[in-house]
C-alpha positions as CSV (number, residue, x, y, z in Angstrom):
1,M,-17.6,11.2,12.7
2,Q,-17.2,12.0,9.0
3,W,-13.7,11.6,9.2
4,L,-13.8,7.7,9.8
5,F,-16.0,7.5,6.6
6,Y,-12.9,8.7,4.9
7,V,-10.6,6.4,7.5
8,F,-12.9,3.2,5.8
9,L,-13.1,4.7,2.4
10,T,-9.3,4.6,2.6
11,V,-8.7,1.0,4.5
12,C,-11.0,-0.6,1.7
13,T,-9.0,1.4,-1.0
14,W,-5.7,0.6,0.2
15,G,-6.9,-2.9,1.0
16,L,-7.5,-3.8,-2.5
17,Y,-4.7,-1.6,-3.9
18,G,-2.0,-4.7,-3.5
19,V,-4.1,-7.3,-5.1
20,Y,-5.2,-5.2,-7.8
21,L,-1.6,-3.9,-8.3
22,H,-0.4,-7.3,-8.7
23,S,-3.2,-8.5,-11.0
24,G,-2.3,-5.5,-13.1
25,Q,1.5,-6.4,-13.0
26,M,0.3,-10.0,-14.2
27,A,-2.2,-8.7,-16.6
28,M,1.1,-7.1,-18.4
29,K,2.0,-10.6,-19.8
30,D,5.7,-9.5,-19.4
31,A,7.5,-11.2,-16.9
32,E,10.5,-8.7,-16.9
33,F,8.9,-5.7,-17.2
34,G,5.2,-6.1,-16.3
35,R,5.8,-4.6,-12.7
36,Y,7.1,-1.3,-14.3
37,K,4.4,-1.4,-16.7
38,A,1.8,-1.6,-14.1
39,F,3.5,0.9,-11.9
40,L,3.0,3.3,-15.0
41,F,-0.2,3.1,-15.0
42,V,-0.5,3.6,-11.3
43,G,1.2,6.9,-11.8
44,I,-1.3,8.2,-14.6
45,A,-4.1,7.4,-12.0
46,Y,-2.4,9.2,-9.1
47,M,-1.7,12.1,-11.9
48,I,-5.6,11.9,-12.4
49,I,-6.8,11.9,-8.9
50,A,-4.1,13.3,-6.7
51,V,-3.3,16.4,-8.9
52,L,-6.7,16.9,-11.0
53,A,-9.3,16.6,-8.0
54,P,-7.1,19.1,-5.7
55,L,-6.4,21.7,-8.4
56,L,-10.5,21.5,-9.1
57,L,-11.3,21.8,-5.4
58,L,-9.0,24.6,-4.7
59,K,-10.3,26.5,-7.6
60,F,-14.0,26.0,-6.8
61,Q,-13.8,26.6,-3.2
62,G,-11.9,30.0,-3.5
63,S,-8.6,28.9,-2.4
64,N,-5.8,31.8,-2.0
65,W,-3.1,29.9,-4.0
66,N,-0.8,30.7,-1.4
67,F,1.8,27.6,-1.0
68,P,4.5,28.1,1.8
69,A,7.8,26.7,0.8
70,R,8.1,24.6,3.8
71,G,4.5,23.0,2.9
72,I,5.5,22.1,-0.5
73,W,8.5,20.6,0.5
74,I,7.0,18.5,3.1
75,S,4.3,17.5,1.0
76,L,6.3,16.5,-1.9
77,F,8.6,14.5,0.6
78,A,5.5,12.6,1.6
79,G,4.6,11.9,-1.9
80,A,8.2,10.5,-2.9
81,L,7.5,8.3,0.3
82,G,4.3,7.2,-0.8
83,A,5.9,6.6,-4.6
84,V,8.8,4.6,-3.2
85,G,6.8,2.3,-0.9
86,A,4.1,1.6,-4.1
87,F,7.4,0.9,-5.8
88,G,8.7,-1.4,-3.2
89,I,5.6,-3.4,-3.1
90,L,5.8,-4.1,-6.5
91,L,9.6,-4.8,-6.5
92,A,8.4,-7.3,-3.7
93,F,5.8,-8.9,-6.0
94,G,8.5,-9.0,-8.3
95,A,10.6,-10.9,-6.0
96,K,7.8,-13.4,-5.7
97,G,6.2,-12.1,-2.6
98,T,2.3,-13.0,-2.4
99,P,-0.2,-9.7,-2.1
100,Q,-1.5,-11.7,0.8
101,V,1.9,-11.7,2.5
102,V,3.2,-8.6,1.2
103,M,0.5,-6.6,2.0
104,S,-0.3,-8.0,5.3
105,I,3.3,-7.1,6.4
106,V,2.9,-3.7,4.9
107,F,-0.3,-2.7,6.6
108,A,1.0,-4.2,9.8
109,G,4.1,-2.6,9.6
110,A,3.2,0.9,8.6
111,P,1.1,1.6,11.6
112,V,4.0,0.8,13.8
113,V,6.3,3.2,12.0
114,N,3.7,5.8,11.8
115,A,3.1,5.4,15.6
116,I,6.6,5.7,16.3
117,V,7.6,8.6,14.2
118,A,4.3,10.5,15.0
119,T,5.3,10.0,19.0
120,W,8.7,11.4,18.0
121,M,7.6,14.1,15.7
122,H,4.9,15.3,17.9
123,P,5.5,14.3,21.6
124,P,2.6,13.6,24.0
125,K,1.9,15.8,27.0
126,G,3.9,14.3,29.5
127,G,6.7,12.4,27.2
128,I,7.1,9.0,26.4
129,N,6.4,7.9,29.8
130,A,2.8,9.5,30.1
131,M,2.0,6.9,27.1
132,P,-0.8,4.4,28.0
133,W,0.4,0.6,27.9
134,Q,-2.3,0.1,25.5
135,F,-0.4,2.2,23.3
136,Y,2.7,-0.3,23.3
137,L,0.5,-3.3,23.2
138,G,-1.1,-2.1,20.3
139,I,2.4,-1.5,18.5
140,L,3.2,-5.3,19.6
141,M,-0.3,-6.3,18.5
142,A,0.3,-4.8,14.9
143,A,3.6,-6.2,14.8
144,G,2.5,-9.7,15.8
145,G,-0.3,-9.6,13.3
146,G,2.0,-9.2,10.3
147,C,4.4,-12.0,11.6
148,L,1.5,-14.5,12.0
149,V,0.0,-13.7,8.3
150,S,3.5,-14.4,7.2
151,L,4.2,-17.4,9.1
152,Y,1.0,-19.2,8.4
153,R,-0.4,-17.6,5.0
154,P,-2.2,-20.2,2.4
155,A,-0.5,-22.5,0.5
156,P,-1.0,-21.3,-3.2
157,A,-3.4,-23.5,-5.0
158,P,-2.0,-26.5,-6.8
159,K,-1.0,-25.8,-10.7
160,T,-3.3,-27.3,-13.2
161,A,-1.9,-30.0,-15.5
162,A,-1.5,-28.1,-18.6
163,V,-4.4,-29.5,-21.5
164,T,-3.4,-30.2,-24.9
165,A,-5.7,-29.6,-27.8
166,A,-7.2,-33.2,-27.5
167,G,-8.6,-32.3,-24.1
168,L,-5.9,-34.4,-22.2
169,P,-3.5,-33.7,-19.8
170,S,0.0,-33.2,-21.2
171,G,2.2,-36.1,-21.1
172,R,-0.4,-38.4,-21.2
173,H,-1.5,-39.3,-24.7
């Protein structure tokens, strides 16, 4: 059951990812390039965590440093998919998507794509016809959840009136 801890770690960190990515983009205070600046620091974080940590683990746990070409290319492709997906999230935020909606669609849609592609790449014993109906229901529920969150997202908070130096709302002095 140790794997379940790692799953919940990922749920928590990826669940926070979009909100903090959007916040970082806004904190850059650059309407035109803020998302790219934020993405640059996402890349730096990936460099620190996704490159240095495995290097240290491989070194100190005695890896043989054998990297088959097929494993390298598939892993690079997986990393590129992740990076393109992260960049897509930033572009969605830049196109006025909100973290609640963007990330809900991503996290409802990604399991659907994963289930379909994983089933195609690693067919179950007995083929597609052997799949339990609950599997298909889960896919529909995930897609439906993303749709519901998008359709019934919370309305944004009203913008407060700008306050002048005199402490009165602008336009009323």
